[in-house]
RODO-2510 file (C-alpha; in nm, 4 decimals, decimal comma):
residues 499
     n   res          X          Y          Z
     1     x    -1,7058     1,3033     0,0667
     2     x    -1,9280     1,2829    -0,2375
     3     x    -2,1601     0,9891    -0,1800
     4     x    -2,3536     0,8774    -0,4844
     5     x    -2,3488     1,1301    -0,7651
     6     x    -2,6482     1,2353    -0,9697
     7     x    -2,7351     0,9808    -1,2368
     8     x    -2,6028     1,0440    -1,5880
     9     x    -2,8080     0,8648    -1,8524
    10     x    -2,6469     0,6612    -2,1301
    11     x    -2,8367     0,5381    -2,4350
    12     x    -2,5712     0,2820    -2,5183
    13     x    -2,7503    -0,0407    -2,4221
    14     x    -2,4407    -0,2388    -2,5214
    15     x    -2,2033    -0,0493    -2,2922
    16     x    -2,0985    -0,3573    -2,0976
    17     x    -2,0137    -0,5586    -2,4080
    18     x    -1,8338    -0,2603    -2,5648
    19     x    -1,6194    -0,2116    -2,2536
    20     x    -1,5393    -0,5839    -2,2312
    21     x    -1,4113    -0,5800    -2,5876
    22     x    -1,2045    -0,2660    -2,5175
    23     x    -1,0638    -0,4250    -2,2027
    24     x    -0,9513    -0,7439    -2,3773
    25     x    -0,7798    -0,5521    -2,6565
    26     x    -0,6151    -0,3197    -2,4022
    27     x    -0,4831    -0,6244    -2,2156
    28     x    -0,3257    -0,7682    -2,5304
    29     x    -0,1814    -0,4316    -2,6313
    30     x    -0,0064    -0,4016    -2,2926
    31     x     0,1349    -0,7546    -2,3108
    32     x    -0,1153    -0,9075    -2,0675
    33     x    -0,3064    -1,2306    -2,1253
    34     x    -0,6869    -1,1946    -2,0972
    35     x    -0,7468    -1,5716    -2,1151
    36     x    -0,5851    -1,8776    -1,9590
    37     x    -0,3723    -2,1082    -2,1740
    38     x    -0,4836    -2,4569    -2,2711
    39     x    -0,2057    -2,6013    -2,0514
    40     x    -0,3233    -2,4014    -1,7509
    41     x    -0,6853    -2,5090    -1,8043
    42     x    -0,5819    -2,8718    -1,8395
    43     x    -0,3809    -2,8505    -1,5201
    44     x    -0,6726    -2,6812    -1,3441
    45     x    -0,8996    -2,9717    -1,4395
    46     x    -0,6878    -3,2073    -1,2301
    47     x    -0,7372    -2,9980    -0,9138
    48     x    -1,0645    -3,1002    -0,7543
    49     x    -1,0312    -3,0051    -0,3876
    50     x    -0,8559    -2,7657    -0,1479
    51     x    -0,5049    -2,8591    -0,0391
    52     x    -0,4917    -3,1637     0,1859
    53     x    -0,4726    -3,0873     0,5555
    54     x    -0,3551    -3,4289     0,6716
    55     x     0,0174    -3,4547     0,7302
    56     x     0,0784    -3,0781     0,7321
    57     x     0,2436    -2,9405     1,0457
    58     x     0,0011    -2,6618     1,1263
    59     x    -0,1622    -2,5208     1,4385
    60     x    -0,5377    -2,5695     1,4639
    61     x    -0,6798    -2,2166     1,5044
    62     x    -1,0254    -2,2772     1,3607
    63     x    -1,1994    -2,1736     1,6813
    64     x    -1,0660    -1,8167     1,6758
    65     x    -1,3105    -1,5428     1,5718
    66     x    -1,1815    -1,5288     1,2159
    67     x    -1,3681    -1,3095     0,9658
    68     x    -1,2983    -1,1612     0,6244
    69     x    -1,3618    -0,7919     0,5543
    70     x    -1,3533    -0,6935     0,1890
    71     x    -1,5520    -0,5183    -0,0838
    72     x    -1,9201    -0,6069    -0,1146
    73     x    -1,8619    -0,8021    -0,4350
    74     x    -1,5236    -0,9605    -0,3481
    75     x    -1,5053    -1,3369    -0,3920
    76     x    -1,1266    -1,3936    -0,3859
    77     x    -1,0682    -1,3834    -0,0104
    78     x    -0,6961    -1,3685     0,0624
    79     x    -0,6927    -1,2916     0,4320
    80     x    -0,8824    -1,3267     0,7592
    81     x    -0,8237    -1,1286     1,0776
    82     x    -0,8794    -1,1909     1,4469
    83     x    -0,7697    -1,0384     1,7774
    84     x    -0,6949    -1,1676     2,1273
    85     x    -0,6696    -0,9390     2,4313
    86     x    -0,3469    -1,0152     2,6208
    87     x    -0,3827    -0,7489     2,8908
    88     x    -0,5528    -0,4150     2,9446
    89     x    -0,2873    -0,2572     2,7212
    90     x    -0,1676    -0,5186     2,4728
    91     x    -0,3540    -0,6947     2,1926
    92     x    -0,2484    -0,9884     1,9789
    93     x    -0,3506    -0,9369     1,6156
    94     x    -0,3590    -1,2386     1,3842
    95     x    -0,3667    -1,2177     1,0045
    96     x    -0,4291    -1,5438     0,8171
    97     x    -0,3186    -1,5456     0,4517
    98     x    -0,4495    -1,8102     0,2110
    99     x    -0,1951    -2,0837     0,1310
   100     x    -0,2164    -2,0475    -0,2472
   101     x     0,1204    -2,2158    -0,3038
   102     x    -0,0288    -2,5399    -0,1719
   103     x    -0,2155    -2,5812    -0,5032
   104     x    -0,0247    -2,3488    -0,7404
   105     x     0,3208    -2,5036    -0,7511
   106     x     0,6307    -2,3174    -0,8684
   107     x     0,6966    -2,3927    -1,2357
   108     x     0,3493    -2,5316    -1,3067
   109     x     0,1417    -2,4111    -1,6031
   110     x    -0,0840    -2,2147    -1,3661
   111     x     0,2216    -2,0595    -1,2033
   112     x     0,3721    -1,9627    -1,5389
   113     x     0,0506    -1,7884    -1,6424
   114     x     0,0324    -1,6052    -1,3091
   115     x     0,3974    -1,5089    -1,3494
   116     x     0,3217    -1,3602    -1,6932
   117     x     0,0493    -1,1163    -1,5785
   118     x     0,1686    -1,0939    -1,2127
   119     x    -0,1617    -0,9430    -1,0988
   120     x    -0,5380    -0,9581    -1,1324
   121     x    -0,6685    -0,6751    -1,3500
   122     x    -0,9881    -0,5066    -1,2337
   123     x    -1,1572    -0,3131    -1,5138
   124     x    -1,4942    -0,1392    -1,5232
   125     x    -1,6340    -0,4157    -1,7440
   126     x    -1,4601    -0,7345    -1,6344
   127     x    -1,2092    -0,8771    -1,3884
   128     x    -0,9173    -1,0692    -1,5380
   129     x    -0,8012    -1,2833    -1,2434
   130     x    -0,4378    -1,3808    -1,2028
   131     x    -0,5548    -1,7326    -1,1174
   132     x    -0,8668    -1,9094    -1,2495
   133     x    -1,1771    -1,8469    -1,0403
   134     x    -1,2008    -2,2172    -0,9559
   135     x    -0,8932    -2,1476    -0,7435
   136     x    -0,9014    -1,7792    -0,6508
   137     x    -1,2689    -1,7674    -0,5490
   138     x    -1,3002    -2,1258    -0,4297
   139     x    -1,0211    -2,3752    -0,3612
   140     x    -0,7513    -2,1237    -0,2587
   141     x    -0,9922    -1,8647    -0,1161
   142     x    -1,0625    -1,8374     0,2577
   143     x    -1,4323    -1,8871     0,2004
   144     x    -1,7083    -1,8789     0,4581
   145     x    -1,7409    -2,1908     0,6774
   146     x    -1,4534    -2,3697     0,5038
   147     x    -1,1426    -2,5167     0,6667
   148     x    -0,8305    -2,3858     0,4942
   149     x    -0,4552    -2,3931     0,5367
   150     x    -0,3007    -2,0501     0,5879
   151     x     0,0163    -1,8639     0,6754
   152     x    -0,0566    -1,6746     0,9976
   153     x     0,1227    -1,3556     1,0962
   154     x     0,0910    -1,2907     1,4690
   155     x     0,1537    -0,9359     1,5931
   156     x     0,1513    -0,8150     1,9539
   157     x     0,0498    -0,4473     1,9608
   158     x     0,1017    -0,2136     2,2552
   159     x    -0,1364     0,0578     2,3739
   160     x     0,0616     0,3140     2,1753
   161     x     0,0253     0,1130     1,8508
   162     x     0,3832    -0,0121     1,8459
   163     x     0,4684    -0,3705     1,7520
   164     x     0,6055    -0,5428     2,0624
   165     x     0,6481    -0,8958     1,9321
   166     x     0,5663    -1,1070     1,6255
   167     x     0,5708    -1,4584     1,4828
   168     x     0,4857    -1,6397     1,1592
   169     x     0,3628    -1,9985     1,1327
   170     x     0,1349    -2,2311     0,9376
   171     x    -0,2172    -2,2906     1,0677
   172     x    -0,5577    -2,4353     0,9931
   173     x    -0,8256    -2,1625     0,9970
   174     x    -1,1980    -2,1224     0,9337
   175     x    -1,3831    -1,8101     0,8165
   176     x    -1,6830    -1,7565     1,0456
   177     x    -1,8190    -1,4394     0,8800
   178     x    -1,7888    -1,2842     0,5345
   179     x    -1,8143    -0,9103     0,5978
   180     x    -1,8136    -0,5988     0,3784
   181     x    -1,6261    -0,2732     0,4395
   182     x    -1,9219    -0,0376     0,4149
   183     x    -2,1554    -0,2180     0,6538
   184     x    -1,8811    -0,2878     0,9111
   185     x    -1,7721     0,0776     0,9005
   186     x    -2,1311     0,2016     0,9395
   187     x    -2,1761    -0,0291     1,2414
   188     x    -1,8464     0,0726     1,4046
   189     x    -1,9427     0,4370     1,3638
   190     x    -2,2877     0,3777     1,5177
   191     x    -2,4842     0,4535     1,2032
   192     x    -2,6563     0,1131     1,1793
   193     x    -2,7471    -0,1753     1,4091
   194     x    -2,5185    -0,4790     1,4299
   195     x    -2,5235    -0,6609     1,0940
   196     x    -2,6696    -1,0125     1,1077
   197     x    -2,3397    -1,1630     0,9843
   198     x    -2,1713    -1,0245     1,2972
   199     x    -2,4426    -1,0931     1,5569
   200     x    -2,4764    -1,4531     1,4360
   201     x    -2,1215    -1,5372     1,5561
   202     x    -2,0662    -1,5431     1,9311
   203     x    -1,8030    -1,2939     2,0402
   204     x    -1,7409    -1,1519     1,6916
   205     x    -1,8770    -0,8041     1,7644
   206     x    -1,6454    -0,7660     2,0635
   207     x    -1,3550    -0,9054     1,8602
   208     x    -1,4094    -0,6573     1,5775
   209     x    -1,4220    -0,3662     1,8216
   210     x    -1,0932    -0,4894     1,9669
   211     x    -0,9466    -0,5031     1,6147
   212     x    -1,0758    -0,1519     1,5489
   213     x    -0,9117    -0,0095     1,8621
   214     x    -0,5820    -0,1779     1,7786
   215     x    -0,5942    -0,0555     1,4178
   216     x    -0,6621     0,3034     1,5250
   217     x    -0,3668     0,3001     1,7660
   218     x    -0,1435     0,1452     1,4964
   219     x    -0,2502     0,4113     1,2470
   220     x    -0,1823     0,6902     1,4968
   221     x     0,1620     0,5450     1,5622
   222     x     0,2446     0,5263     1,1899
   223     x     0,1372     0,8843     1,1315
   224     x     0,3384     1,0015     1,4292
   225     x     0,6410     0,8541     1,2519
   226     x     0,5612     1,0317     0,9254
   227     x     0,3172     0,8041     0,7401
   228     x     0,1199     1,0280     0,5080
   229     x    -0,2481     1,1018     0,5630
   230     x    -0,3669     1,0645     0,2043
   231     x    -0,7253     1,0229     0,0914
   232     x    -0,8421     0,9939    -0,2684
   233     x    -1,1701     0,9184    -0,4440
   234     x    -1,2143     0,6234    -0,6791
   235     x    -1,5093     0,6060    -0,9160
   236     x    -1,6864     0,2782    -0,9893
   237     x    -1,9276     0,2562    -1,2864
   238     x    -2,2787     0,1429    -1,1947
   239     x    -2,4569    -0,0762    -1,4501
   240     x    -2,8283    -0,1340    -1,4985
   241     x    -2,8422    -0,4258    -1,7348
   242     x    -2,5854    -0,3455    -2,0032
   243     x    -2,6080     0,0339    -1,9642
   244     x    -2,3921     0,2575    -1,7450
   245     x    -2,6198     0,4854    -1,5446
   246     x    -2,3881     0,6336    -1,2838
   247     x    -2,0455     0,6624    -1,1262
   248     x    -2,0259     0,5871    -0,7555
   249     x    -1,7476     0,7235    -0,5390
   250     x    -1,5585     0,4765    -0,3194
   251     x    -1,3963     0,6261    -0,0126
   252     x    -1,1846     0,5187     0,2841
   253     x    -1,3649     0,4184     0,6015
   254     x    -1,3095     0,2715     0,9468
   255     x    -1,3276    -0,0917     0,8331
   256     x    -1,0797    -0,0315     0,5511
   257     x    -0,8467     0,1187     0,8121
   258     x    -0,8505    -0,2118     1,0034
   259     x    -0,7396    -0,4108     0,7024
   260     x    -0,4927    -0,1467     0,5784
   261     x    -0,3128    -0,1114     0,9099
   262     x    -0,3045    -0,4848     0,9807
   263     x    -0,1702    -0,5599     0,6330
   264     x     0,1005    -0,2925     0,6595
   265     x     0,2073    -0,4402     0,9926
   266     x     0,1959    -0,7975     0,8581
   267     x     0,4057    -0,6997     0,5569
   268     x     0,6655    -0,5423     0,7846
   269     x     0,6782    -0,8509     1,0069
   270     x     0,7220    -1,0661     0,6961
   271     x     1,0319    -0,8771     0,5799
   272     x     1,1876    -0,8837     0,9258
   273     x     1,1147    -1,2562     0,9628
   274     x     1,2922    -1,3346     0,6349
   275     x     1,5798    -1,0988     0,7155
   276     x     1,6331    -1,2647     1,0543
   277     x     1,6889    -1,5888     0,8661
   278     x     1,9272    -1,4273     0,6151
   279     x     1,6758    -1,4606     0,3321
   280     x     1,6281    -1,1910     0,0640
   281     x     1,2799    -1,0617    -0,0109
   282     x     1,0822    -0,8728    -0,2723
   283     x     0,9762    -0,5399    -0,1278
   284     x     0,7419    -0,2643    -0,2360
   285     x     0,9233     0,0701    -0,2193
   286     x     0,8588     0,4362    -0,2877
   287     x     1,1901     0,6171    -0,3076
   288     x     1,2535     0,9868    -0,2557
   289     x     0,9540     1,1815    -0,3948
   290     x     0,9801     1,2400    -0,7681
   291     x     0,8846     1,6107    -0,7500
   292     x     0,9414     1,7278    -0,3947
   293     x     1,0035     2,0847    -0,5086
   294     x     0,6459     2,1069    -0,6406
   295     x     0,5104     1,9636    -0,3145
   296     x     0,6967     2,2462    -0,1357
   297     x     0,5313     2,4997    -0,3700
   298     x     0,1819     2,3604    -0,3041
   299     x     0,2392     2,3690     0,0721
   300     x     0,3528     2,7327     0,0440
   301     x     0,0319     2,8173    -0,1438
   302     x    -0,1564     2,6859     0,1602
   303     x     0,0566     2,8854     0,4036
   304     x     0,2899     2,6047     0,5144
   305     x     0,6658     2,5925     0,4741
   306     x     0,8466     2,2651     0,4002
   307     x     1,2219     2,2170     0,3857
   308     x     1,4053     2,1708     0,0557
   309     x     1,4904     1,8144     0,1554
   310     x     1,2123     1,5513     0,1576
   311     x     1,0637     1,5185     0,5064
   312     x     0,7683     1,2819     0,5503
   313     x     0,6884     1,3996     0,9048
   314     x     0,6685     1,7648     0,8003
   315     x     0,4564     1,6723     0,4987
   316     x     0,2236     1,4691     0,7219
   317     x     0,1750     1,7669     0,9584
   318     x     0,0842     1,9842     0,6591
   319     x    -0,1661     1,7245     0,5344
   320     x    -0,3289     1,6906     0,8767
   321     x    -0,3759     2,0674     0,8991
   322     x    -0,5276     2,0847     0,5526
   323     x    -0,7632     1,7930     0,6183
   324     x    -0,8941     1,9704     0,9284
   325     x    -0,9231     2,3029     0,7464
   326     x    -1,0972     2,1767     0,4298
   327     x    -1,2100     1,8117     0,4556
   328     x    -1,4363     1,8446     0,1522
   329     x    -1,1484     1,9144    -0,0864
   330     x    -0,8777     1,7217     0,0967
   331     x    -0,8984     1,4279    -0,1501
   332     x    -0,8075     1,6711    -0,4296
   333     x    -0,4965     1,7837    -0,2423
   334     x    -0,4140     1,4185    -0,1667
   335     x    -0,4370     1,3290    -0,5334
   336     x    -0,1923     1,6040    -0,6284
   337     x     0,0551     1,4889    -0,3612
   338     x     0,0255     1,1245    -0,4724
   339     x     0,1008     1,2202    -0,8325
   340     x     0,4063     1,4176    -0,7208
   341     x     0,5375     1,1409    -0,4956
   342     x     0,5649     0,9078    -0,7936
   343     x     0,4703     0,5426    -0,8296
   344     x     0,6025     0,2538    -0,6260
   345     x     0,8093    -0,0354    -0,7529
   346     x     0,9172    -0,3845    -0,6526
   347     x     1,2808    -0,4532    -0,5752
   348     x     1,4662    -0,7547    -0,4329
   349     x     1,6706    -0,6664    -0,1277
   350     x     1,9151    -0,8634     0,0814
   351     x     1,8887    -0,8761     0,4622
   352     x     2,0163    -0,5483     0,6029
   353     x     1,9233    -0,3473     0,2937
   354     x     1,6267    -0,1132     0,3278
   355     x     1,5153     0,1349     0,0641
   356     x     1,1873     0,1958     0,2458
   357     x     0,8448     0,3307     0,1550
   358     x     0,8288     0,7114     0,1809
   359     x     0,4489     0,7356     0,1860
   360     x     0,4053     0,4749     0,4605
   361     x     0,7107     0,5882     0,6593
   362     x     0,8266     0,2285     0,6969
   363     x     1,1620     0,0721     0,6110
   364     x     1,0442    -0,2883     0,5825
   365     x     0,7497    -0,3404     0,3505
   366     x     0,6737    -0,6433     0,1345
   367     x     0,3593    -0,7516    -0,0442
   368     x     0,2564    -1,0796     0,1159
   369     x    -0,1125    -1,0750     0,2039
   370     x    -0,2873    -1,1218    -0,1342
   371     x    -0,1375    -1,4292    -0,3089
   372     x    -0,4577    -1,5003    -0,5034
   373     x    -0,4281    -1,1691    -0,6880
   374     x    -0,0605    -1,0607    -0,6792
   375     x     0,2343    -1,2709    -0,7897
   376     x     0,4807    -1,0865    -0,5646
   377     x     0,2762    -1,2103    -0,2687
   378     x     0,2879    -1,5689    -0,3979
   379     x     0,6674    -1,5462    -0,4314
   380     x     0,6912    -1,4143    -0,0742
   381     x     0,4672    -1,6966     0,0474
   382     x     0,7036    -1,9545    -0,1012
   383     x     0,9993    -1,7869     0,0683
   384     x     0,8136    -1,7877     0,4010
   385     x     0,7100    -2,1522     0,3785
   386     x     1,0660    -2,2558     0,2971
   387     x     1,1916    -2,0564     0,5963
   388     x     0,9271    -2,2014     0,8292
   389     x     0,9936    -2,5585     0,7158
   390     x     1,3726    -2,5216     0,7018
   391     x     1,3897    -2,6022     0,3305
   392     x     1,6264    -2,4525     0,0681
   393     x     1,5184    -2,1215    -0,0806
   394     x     1,3008    -2,1597    -0,3942
   395     x     1,4612    -1,8565    -0,5679
   396     x     1,8089    -1,7120    -0,6025
   397     x     1,8738    -1,3402    -0,5539
   398     x     1,9186    -1,2976    -0,9324
   399     x     1,5845    -1,4677    -0,9940
   400     x     1,4201    -1,2376    -0,7398
   401     x     1,5714    -0,9347    -0,9146
   402     x     1,4181    -1,0450    -1,2453
   403     x     1,0831    -1,1239    -1,0854
   404     x     1,0717    -0,7870    -0,9093
   405     x     1,1262    -0,6058    -1,2401
   406     x     0,8597    -0,8220    -1,4037
   407     x     0,6083    -0,7444    -1,1281
   408     x     0,6723    -0,3708    -1,1569
   409     x     0,6376    -0,3671    -1,5363
   410     x     0,3228    -0,5796    -1,5460
   411     x     0,1579    -0,3948    -1,2581
   412     x     0,2190    -0,0673    -1,4411
   413     x     0,0645    -0,2230    -1,7536
   414     x    -0,2355    -0,3445    -1,5531
   415     x    -0,2863     0,0037    -1,4050
   416     x    -0,2853     0,1518    -1,7549
   417     x    -0,5463    -0,1011    -1,8712
   418     x    -0,7671    -0,0226    -1,5710
   419     x    -0,7340     0,3526    -1,6311
   420     x    -0,8064     0,3193    -2,0031
   421     x    -1,1220     0,1143    -1,9517
   422     x    -1,2297     0,3457    -1,6702
   423     x    -1,1916     0,6410    -1,9048
   424     x    -1,3852     0,4572    -2,1759
   425     x    -1,6685     0,4072    -1,9267
   426     x    -1,6516     0,7749    -1,8321
   427     x    -1,6506     0,8724    -2,2002
   428     x    -1,9756     0,6806    -2,2447
   429     x    -2,1293     0,8825    -1,9624
   430     x    -1,9978     1,2170    -2,0846
   431     x    -2,0913     1,1708    -2,4501
   432     x    -2,3978     1,3967    -2,4209
   433     x    -2,2188     1,6655    -2,2207
   434     x    -1,9838     1,8063    -2,4857
   435     x    -1,9535     2,1818    -2,4333
   436     x    -2,0298     2,1764    -2,0598
   437     x    -1,7932     2,3469    -1,8159
   438     x    -1,6389     2,1996    -1,5010
   439     x    -1,3994     2,2901    -1,2206
   440     x    -1,0908     2,0700    -1,2378
   441     x    -0,7618     1,9865    -1,0681
   442     x    -0,4374     1,9538    -1,2650
   443     x    -0,3086     1,5994    -1,2003
   444     x    -0,0262     1,5744    -1,4524
   445     x     0,2031     1,8181    -1,6337
   446     x     0,4935     1,7122    -1,8547
   447     x     0,6245     1,7356    -2,2084
   448     x     0,3742     1,4625    -2,2980
   449     x     0,0804     1,6822    -2,2011
   450     x    -0,1350     1,8130    -1,9185
   451     x    -0,4049     1,6119    -1,7425
   452     x    -0,6923     1,7263    -1,5234
   453     x    -0,9498     1,5589    -1,3009
   454     x    -1,2969     1,7053    -1,2592
   455     x    -1,3793     1,8072    -0,9034
   456     x    -1,7493     1,7201    -0,9018
   457     x    -1,7239     1,3957    -1,0989
   458     x    -1,3981     1,1989    -1,0437
   459     x    -1,3139     1,1709    -1,4124
   460     x    -0,9690     1,2445    -1,5579
   461     x    -0,8882     1,3670    -1,9079
   462     x    -0,6328     1,5545    -2,1160
   463     x    -0,6110     1,9312    -2,1492
   464     x    -0,5831     1,9909    -2,5236
   465     x    -0,5629     2,3704    -2,5005
   466     x    -0,4466     2,6077    -2,2271
   467     x    -0,1854     2,3949    -2,0500
   468     x     0,0895     2,6562    -2,0524
   469     x     0,1867     2,7975    -1,7138
   470     x    -0,0009     2,5519    -1,4914
   471     x     0,1253     2,2598    -1,2820
   472     x     0,0073     1,9677    -1,0716
   473     x    -0,2217     2,0857    -0,7923
   474     x    -0,3545     2,3950    -0,9710
   475     x    -0,7323     2,4366    -0,9990
   476     x    -0,8768     2,5579    -1,3261
   477     x    -1,2065     2,5847    -1,5156
   478     x    -1,2352     2,3588    -1,8215
   479     x    -1,4773     2,2809    -2,1010
   480     x    -1,5384     1,9302    -2,2347
   481     x    -1,4558     1,9347    -2,6077
   482     x    -1,4588     1,5677    -2,7150
   483     x    -1,4659     1,2037    -2,6056
   484     x    -1,3464     0,8839    -2,7724
   485     x    -1,4936     0,5734    -2,6112
   486     x    -1,2734     0,3340    -2,8093
   487     x    -0,9453     0,4984    -2,7057
   488     x    -1,0612     0,6118    -2,3637
   489     x    -0,9856     0,9744    -2,4518
   490     x    -1,1600     1,2612    -2,2721
   491     x    -1,0386     1,6029    -2,3880
   492     x    -1,0864     1,9443    -2,2310
   493     x    -0,9797     2,3007    -2,2978
   494     x    -0,8917     2,5573    -2,0333
   495     x    -1,1282     2,8507    -2,0095
   496     x    -1,0140     3,0208    -1,6881
   497     x    -0,9497     2,9831    -1,3153
   498     x    -1,1595     2,7526    -1,1003
   499     x    -1,4623     2,9020    -0,9352
***
């Protein structure tokens, strides 16, 4: 939508160091550990190689056209994907997930530290990995041209995008190409020639196109069943040396769709696999929307009527119409809907129970595909391996309940740290723009205050004056009145309706 925004100069040559210090203090304030314990480091020193392959009952799938697709700067590679054509209509999708449990054992010092934070924290200044980089970006990462043990989720997809069959097993895999979202998407859309990383691997280009077709049909199927078409803009600070010179918008694209749809399907297969073996699981759920009545009001403002009872299919039809009518501002509408839906949470559910995920329109949804960066995924991996090997379960239902609550609380804390540091970075950029006016979208309205996000620059701040009578989704005109880099505060006042 926005591409790269016009550069905003910052004279603070120590911006990177300032933000790192803010990030570490924000971590501690939220009960997160920015550094690894002495016990964890000592334990790490004893791990010198990837998990041993000899003696493990695993299929040898190294010859498949495995590749990783991730952000340009990603080094912790949790999953690989590949596809096999079964017939003219059906495609077998394979998702390989790094076997992190092979080196990070339950109850170890490394495991206890990961259990404390439960997630990697990605701030504008520094990444605080859940596991040390010696593991997460090397020994437990599915790195290029390295043989690795993995948990493979196999999914047979029909022409209509439906899942026809599935299986889960252990396998030996090898990453043949480390790819990035933006370049793969540009190639799939015909905007650039085939990237060298793709053309260098025989059959990979055809395999990726097969994955793309399967992902598009899977996405269409999900949306037909009520999965919401939501699209937001994330801003990433751009550094030159130690100075912030810009914010760059990160958007969804065709390659991200491949990974998103395959991971959603793999997470659903995971829950059903565990349930079929009478094993409880930790699931990611979004219950009934927190403020459905306001979503109904916003739809009415756009000329669409929604029922008083939450209906994901009707909401999806409204979103599709609005995206077609105004694609430029659709991310702003999406953001308002996301805020009104409310945040997700982890819960432990027994086989047969199904709270579901309203936004994805799926009943069975775990987090299982990123064990290097999310503890819930590592827990699920241990449950899967026990089920595959026929061993006793590593956790009781009560333990899973406690772990689910812990994951929810710490993930919320991590999100707050990331937002605070992001706002501190934005405050550095906006320091010379006090008094300027902007069009903005109301993103939060409660007794605690009113928050807005600028439409031209994806920066969020608090409305200090003029919040009465407005609600989430309203567009207004604001003036920047102050910034506080240390606290990550960006304050505006309302001066009228949006232009």
